C-alpha positions as CSV (number, residue, x, y, z in Angstrom):
1,M,-15.6,-32.2,-11.7
2,K,-17.5,-29.6,-9.8
3,A,-16.0,-26.2,-9.0
4,S,-16.3,-25.1,-5.4
5,H,-17.2,-21.6,-4.7
6,G,-16.7,-21.6,-0.9
7,A,-13.8,-20.2,1.1
8,P,-10.3,-21.1,-0.1
9,G,-8.4,-23.8,1.6
10,P,-5.6,-23.1,4.2
11,N,-2.8,-23.2,1.6
12,V,-4.4,-20.8,-0.9
13,A,-3.1,-17.2,-0.9
14,V,-5.9,-14.6,-0.9
15,G,-5.4,-11.1,-2.1
16,P,-2.2,-9.2,-2.8
17,P,0.8,-9.6,-0.4
18,N,1.1,-7.1,2.4
19,R,3.0,-4.1,1.3
20,D,4.8,-1.5,3.4
21,P,2.2,1.0,4.5
22,G,4.8,3.7,4.6
23,L,5.6,3.8,0.9
24,Q,2.4,5.5,-0.3
25,P,2.6,8.4,2.2
26,E,6.3,8.8,1.4
27,R,5.6,9.0,-2.4
28,T,2.9,11.5,-1.8
29,A,5.2,13.6,0.4
30,L,7.9,13.5,-2.3
31,A,5.4,14.5,-4.9
32,W,4.3,17.5,-2.8
33,L,8.0,18.4,-2.3
34,R,8.6,18.3,-6.1
35,T,5.5,20.5,-6.6
36,S,6.7,23.0,-4.1
37,L,10.1,23.1,-5.7
38,S,8.6,23.8,-9.1
39,H,6.5,26.6,-7.6
40,A,9.7,28.0,-6.0
41,V,11.4,28.0,-9.4
42,L,8.4,29.8,-10.9
43,T,8.5,32.3,-8.1
44,L,12.1,33.1,-8.9
45,L,11.3,33.5,-12.6
46,L,8.5,35.9,-11.6
47,V,10.9,37.8,-9.4
48,R,13.1,38.3,-12.4
49,W,10.2,39.3,-14.6
50,T,9.0,41.8,-12.0
51,A,12.6,43.2,-11.7
52,D,12.7,43.6,-15.5
53,G,9.5,45.8,-15.4
54,G,6.8,43.2,-15.6
55,G,4.3,45.5,-14.0
56,T,1.3,44.8,-11.8
57,T,0.5,41.4,-13.5
58,A,3.9,40.1,-12.6
59,L,3.6,41.3,-9.0
60,V,0.1,39.7,-8.6
61,L,1.4,36.4,-10.0
62,L,4.5,36.6,-7.8
63,S,2.4,37.1,-4.7
64,A,0.1,34.2,-5.6
65,T,2.9,31.8,-6.4
66,A,4.8,32.8,-3.2
67,L,1.6,32.1,-1.2
68,Q,1.3,28.7,-2.9
69,V,4.9,27.8,-2.1
70,S,4.5,28.8,1.5
71,A,1.3,26.8,1.9
72,S,2.7,23.7,0.2
73,L,5.8,23.7,2.4
74,A,3.8,24.3,5.6
75,C,1.5,21.4,4.7
76,A,4.5,19.1,3.9
77,S,6.1,20.0,7.2
78,C,2.9,19.3,9.2
79,R,2.4,15.9,7.4
80,S,6.0,15.0,8.0
81,R,5.8,15.9,11.7
82,Q,2.6,14.0,12.1
83,R,4.0,10.9,10.4
84,I,7.1,10.9,12.7
85,Q,4.8,11.2,15.7
86,D,2.7,8.3,14.4
87,I,5.8,6.1,13.9
88,N,7.1,6.9,17.3
89,A,3.8,6.1,18.9
90,T,3.5,2.7,17.3
91,M,7.1,1.6,17.6
92,T,7.6,-1.2,20.2
93,M,10.5,-3.4,20.9
94,P,9.8,-7.1,20.6
95,V,10.4,-9.1,23.7
96,A,13.0,-11.3,22.0
97,V,15.0,-8.2,20.9
98,A,14.8,-6.7,24.4
99,A,15.9,-10.0,26.0
100,S,18.8,-10.3,23.6
101,A,19.9,-6.8,24.1
102,A,19.8,-7.3,27.9
103,A,21.9,-10.4,27.6
104,V,24.5,-8.7,25.5
105,F,24.7,-5.7,27.8
106,T,25.0,-8.0,30.9
107,A,27.8,-10.0,29.2
108,A,29.6,-6.8,28.3
109,A,29.3,-5.5,31.8
110,L,30.6,-8.7,33.3
111,A,33.5,-8.7,30.8
112,L,34.4,-5.1,31.7
113,A,34.1,-5.9,35.4
114,T,36.5,-8.9,35.0
115,I,39.0,-6.8,33.1
116,V,38.8,-3.9,35.6
117,L,38.9,-6.1,38.7
118,G,41.6,-8.2,37.2
């Protein structure tokens, strides 16, 4: 029997199944949040070391770490805001859902009018 190397037939699945495109950015955002949290804890430890007389080295490390925390949180905030704007821009209501919602609201309005008008 000869193997065919052409395009797969109509019933053959090709490639991995479609995955939710929102999962990867969400995992990345959570990873950045964990990184920022660990930097914040490090900043607090450096504050304590500075208060205990850590000297100039502790102060420099504290400043650098505080700057990293601020930058990480600012980037995470911007990414989150952009992601929300992208979701809102692409969100559309399917026609079937809109028609069903209109039918339900119309039926509810008619029922309310019947009750009120007696």
